[in-house]
C-alpha positions in Angstrom: 4.3 -56.7 -42.0 6.4 -54.5 -40.4 4.2 -51.3 -41.4 1.2 -53.2 -40.0 3.0 -54.0 -36.7 4.0 -50.1 -36.3 0.4 -49.4 -36.6 -0.8 -51.6 -34.0 2.0 -50.7 -31.6 0.8 -46.6 -32.2 -2.7 -47.6 -31.4 -1.7 -49.4 -28.1 0.0 -46.3 -26.7 -2.6 -44.1 -27.7 -5.2 -45.9 -26.5 -3.3 -46.2 -23.3 -2.3 -42.6 -23.3 -6.2 -41.5 -23.4 -7.0 -44.2 -20.4 -3.9 -42.5 -18.1 -5.6 -39.0 -19.1 -8.9 -40.2 -18.0 -7.6 -41.8 -15.0 -5.7 -38.6 -13.6 -8.7 -36.0 -14.5 -10.9 -38.2 -12.0 -8.2 -38.6 -9.5 -7.8 -34.7 -9.8 -11.6 -34.3 -9.3 -11.7 -36.8 -6.4 -9.2 -34.7 -4.6 -10.8 -31.6 -5.1 -13.8 -32.9 -4.0 -13.2 -34.9 -1.1 -13.1 -32.9 2.4 -14.5 -29.6 0.5 -18.0 -27.7 1.9 -19.6 -25.9 -0.5 -21.5 -22.8 1.0 -23.9 -19.8 -0.6 -21.8 -17.1 -0.4 -25.2 -15.4 1.5 -23.7 -17.7 4.8 -20.2 -16.5 4.7 -18.8 -13.6 6.4 -16.3 -12.2 3.8 -14.1 -9.7 5.0 -13.4 -6.6 3.1 -11.5 -4.3 5.8 -9.9 -5.1 8.7 -8.9 -1.8 11.5 -7.3 -1.8 14.8 -7.9 0.7 17.4 -6.9 1.2 20.9 -9.5 2.3 23.1 -9.5 3.3 26.9 -7.3 3.5 29.5 -6.3 0.4 29.9 -5.2 0.3 26.3 -7.8 -2.4 25.2 -7.6 -4.0 21.5 -10.6 -3.1 19.6 -10.8 -4.8 16.1 -13.5 -4.1 14.0 -13.8 -6.2 10.7 -16.3 -4.9 7.7 -17.8 -8.0 5.7 -19.9 -8.2 2.8 -23.8 -8.2 3.6 -25.6 -10.0 0.7 -29.3 -8.6 0.6 -32.2 -8.7 -1.6 -32.6 -8.1 -5.1 -28.6 -8.8 -5.5 -27.6 -5.6 -3.2 -24.7 -5.9 -1.5 -24.1 -3.8 1.1 -21.8 -3.9 4.8 -21.9 -5.2 8.3 -19.3 -4.7 10.7 -18.6 -6.7 13.9 -16.1 -5.5 16.2 -14.2 -7.6 19.1 -12.6 -5.7 22.0 -10.0 -7.6 24.2 -7.1 -6.9 26.6 -5.2 -8.8 24.0 -4.9 -8.5 20.1 -6.0 -12.4 19.3 -8.4 -12.4 22.3 -11.2 -10.3 19.8 -11.9 -12.8 17.4 -13.1 -14.6 20.7 -16.2 -11.3 21.5 -16.4 -10.9 17.9 -17.5 -14.6 17.3 -20.3 -14.1 20.2 -21.9 -12.1 18.0 -21.1 -13.4 14.2 -23.9 -15.6 13.0 -21.4 -17.1 9.9 -18.5 -18.7 9.1 -15.8 -16.0 8.1 -13.0 -16.9 5.4 -10.0 -14.9 5.2 -8.0 -14.1 1.9 -10.1 -11.6 0.7 -9.7 -8.8 2.7 -9.0 -5.3 0.4 -7.2 -3.1 3.2 -6.8 -2.7 6.7 -6.9 0.6 8.7 -4.9 1.7 11.7 -5.8 4.2 14.0 -3.6 6.7 15.1 -3.3 5.8 18.6 -2.7 2.1 17.8 0.0 3.1 15.0 1.6 5.2 17.8 1.3 2.1 20.2 2.9 -0.2 17.7 1.7 -2.3 14.7 4.4 -5.0 15.0 1.9 -7.4 17.1 -0.8 -7.4 14.2 1.6 -8.1 11.4 3.2 -10.6 13.1 0.2 -12.2 14.1 -1.8 -11.8 10.7 1.9 -13.4 8.8 1.8 -16.8 10.7 -1.7 -17.4 9.1 -1.4 -18.7 5.9 -4.9 -17.6 4.6 -4.4 -13.7 4.8 -4.1 -11.8 1.9 -0.8 -9.9 2.2 -1.4 -8.0 -0.6 -4.1 -5.9 0.8 -3.4 -1.8 1.3 -2.6 -0.8 4.6 -3.3 2.9 6.0 -3.2 5.0 9.1 -6.3 7.3 10.0 -7.6 10.0 12.1 -9.8 8.9 14.9 -11.2 5.7 15.4 -10.6 2.9 12.8 -14.0 1.4 13.2 -15.4 5.1 12.0 -13.7 5.0 8.9 -15.3 1.8 7.8 -18.2 2.3 8.8 -18.5 5.5 6.4 -21.0 5.5 3.7 -19.6 5.9 0.2 -22.1 6.4 -2.3 -22.5 3.5 -5.0 -20.0 1.2 -2.8 -21.2 -1.4 -1.0 -18.3 -0.8 1.7 -15.8 1.9 2.5 -13.0 -0.7 2.0 -13.7 -0.8 -1.2 -13.3 2.8 -2.0 -10.4 3.2 0.3 -9.0 0.4 -1.6 -9.3 2.5 -5.0 -7.8 5.7 -3.5 -4.8 4.0 -2.6 -4.5 2.4 -5.6 -5.1 5.5 -7.6 -2.6 7.4 -5.5 0.3 6.7 -7.7 -1.0 8.8 -10.5 0.0 12.8 -9.6 1.1 12.5 -6.2 4.6 10.8 -6.4 2.9 7.9 -4.3 4.5 4.3 -4.8 2.2 0.9 -5.0 4.4 -0.1 -1.4 1.7 0.1 1.0 1.2 -3.4 0.9 0.9 -6.0 4.1 4.0 -8.0 2.6 5.9 -4.7 2.3 5.4 -3.3 5.7 6.3 -7.2 6.7 9.6 -6.5 5.1 10.6 -3.0 5.4 9.6 -3.2 9.6 12.6 -5.8 10.3 15.2 -4.3 7.6 17.8 -2.1 8.6 18.0 0.8 7.3 14.6 1.0 5.7 11.2 2.8 7.9 7.7 2.0 7.1 5.5 5.1 5.5 2.0 4.6 5.0 -1.0 7.0 3.6 -2.6 9.0 6.2 -6.3 9.1 5.6 -9.4 11.3 7.0 -13.0 12.4 6.3 -12.8 16.1 4.9 -15.4 17.9 4.0 -17.9 14.8 3.8 -15.2 12.8 2.1 -12.8 10.5 2.5 -9.5 11.4 1.7 -6.0 10.9 1.7 -4.5 13.7 3.7 -0.7 13.3 4.0 1.5 10.3 5.2 2.4 8.4 8.7 6.1 8.2 8.9 7.0 5.2 11.2 10.7 4.3 13.4 10.1 0.3 13.6 7.2 -0.3 14.3 5.5 2.9 16.0 4.4 6.1 14.3 6.3 9.0 15.1 4.5 12.0 13.3 2.3 12.4 10.5 3.3 14.9 7.4 0.8 17.1 5.5 0.0 16.1 1.6 2.7 19.2 0.3 5.3 17.6 2.4 4.2 13.7 1.7 4.6 14.7 -2.4 8.5 16.1 -1.9 9.3 13.2 0.6 7.9 10.5 -2.2 9.9 12.4 -4.8 13.4 11.6 -2.9 12.4 8.5 -1.5 11.1 6.5 -4.2 11.9 5.4 -7.6 9.6 5.8 -10.9 6.7 7.2 -9.4 4.8 9.8 -11.3 3.7 13.7 -10.1 2.9 17.1 -11.4 4.9 19.8 -10.8 4.4 23.7 -11.6 6.3 26.7 -12.3 3.8 29.4 -11.0 4.4 33.6 -11.6 0.8 34.8 -10.8 -2.6 32.9 -10.2 -2.7 33.4 -14.4 0.8 32.4 -15.4 1.8 29.3 -14.7 3.4 25.8 -16.5 2.5 22.5 -15.3 4.9 19.5 -15.9 3.6 15.8 -15.7 6.7 14.0 -15.1 8.1 10.2 -14.0 11.1 10.6 -11.7 14.5 8.3 -11.7 16.2 7.9 -8.4 19.8 7.0 -7.6 21.4 7.3 -4.3 25.1 7.1 -3.8 27.1 6.8 -0.3 30.4 8.0 1.5 31.7 7.3 4.4 34.0 10.1 5.4 35.3 9.4 8.9 32.6 8.5 11.6 30.0 10.1 9.1 28.0 8.9 5.9 27.2 11.2 3.1 24.5 10.6 0.5 24.3 12.1 -3.1 20.4 11.4 -4.2 20.1 12.1 -7.9 16.9 13.1 -9.5 16.3 12.7 -13.1 12.8 14.0 -13.7 11.2 13.6 -17.5 7.8 14.1 -18.7 5.4 16.2 -20.4 4.2 19.9 -20.2 0.2 19.9 -19.9 -0.4 23.0 -18.9 1.2 26.3 -20.2 0.0 29.5 -19.3 3.2 31.3 -19.1 5.7 30.5 -21.9 4.0 30.9 -25.0 7.4 30.0 -27.5 8.6 27.4 -25.5 8.4 24.9 -28.2 9.8 27.2 -30.5 12.6 29.0 -28.6 15.6 26.7 -27.2 16.5 29.7 -24.7 12.9 29.8 -23.5 13.1 25.9 -23.0 16.3 26.3 -20.8 14.6 29.2 -18.8 11.5 26.6 -17.8 14.1 23.7 -17.0 16.5 26.1 -14.9 13.7 27.2 -13.0 12.0 23.9 -12.4 15.2 22.7 -11.4 15.5 25.5 -9.0 12.1 24.7 -7.3 12.7 21.3 -7.0 16.0 21.4 -5.5 14.6 24.2 -2.9 11.8 21.8 -1.8 14.0 19.3 -1.7 16.3 20.7 0.7 13.8 22.5 3.1 12.4 18.7 3.4 15.5 17.6 4.1 16.8 20.0 6.6 13.7 19.5 8.2 13.7 15.8 8.1 17.3 16.1 9.8 16.1 18.7 12.8 12.8 17.8 13.4 12.1 14.4 12.3 14.8 12.1 13.5 14.3 9.3 11.5 15.2 8.3 8.1 12.5 8.3 6.0 14.1 8.5 2.5 15.4 4.6 3.5 19.0 6.2 2.8 20.3 3.9 5.5 19.7 0.9 3.5 22.4 1.9 0.6 24.8 2.4 3.6 24.4 -1.1 5.0 24.6 -2.0 1.2 28.1 -0.5 0.8 29.6 -0.7 4.1 27.8 -3.5 6.0 25.0 -3.9 8.6 24.9 -3.0 12.0 26.8 0.5 11.6 24.1 2.7 12.9 
């Protein structure tokens, strides 16, 4: 009798459990179904890239947006609509007058800033975008030579838009040139306002009829102050970033060289002596020799290995010291984010 009552209880419990799950599924369906409009993708403007230019003597904002264009036979291309206004958000008004579809945000891949706009200041764009909960805060940012609209219009074979190609360039840049992956919208938003941190962004231009990363744009607060070439950018990234990858080489002649694929480890210490801050940057380079046309016995002879390590150390130290000297005398900006370490140790607002 006791067992029979227990079985009845469990059967009722299971029945109520199934009813509860069924009701929950129905409620979830109703919640997501209510108020939702479904549109075919062909009737939507899906942005791939957003650019910002400053044009004219009156400093008007020109904001080109690249959208996917869905054609026949499942072909995907891109189309660009540009809005112009004396204030940034006003560009939406003029762009809306030439748009025949509903735009959805959140899928944009890159933001391209012209050098002129970057020198003018990017704070208004960053602040405006972060007030919109629909934007993609992981979209990648870059500065370009010339007009951002021209970069977004550039035709890349087999790609639906230049923005798709640029996104791939920026993501792959971490492989061999000591670039980091900290060029996202959220990264710039954080660094622009943080004490002791400065924004740096990849610099893109068309070279030899191809889109190419040719250096880095250095910012002080929200304004670009300088562009450095790729050789300087490699050393800056080596000194600035932690756990980045790249290739270093020791070369005697065009036929005698040895190359080294490394991953870095960076540690910064800070001391304050009187009114000056002194920084010590320790770099550890670990990796593999990927090409050797200089030392044939490097793996058999420990002395040869020590010779290679010494020469590599001397070369990297010289390049780093040359860059630091240039930074102190010419750049006048802490592009190595050393102030962050000082602020953490000695407190904020110490200049």
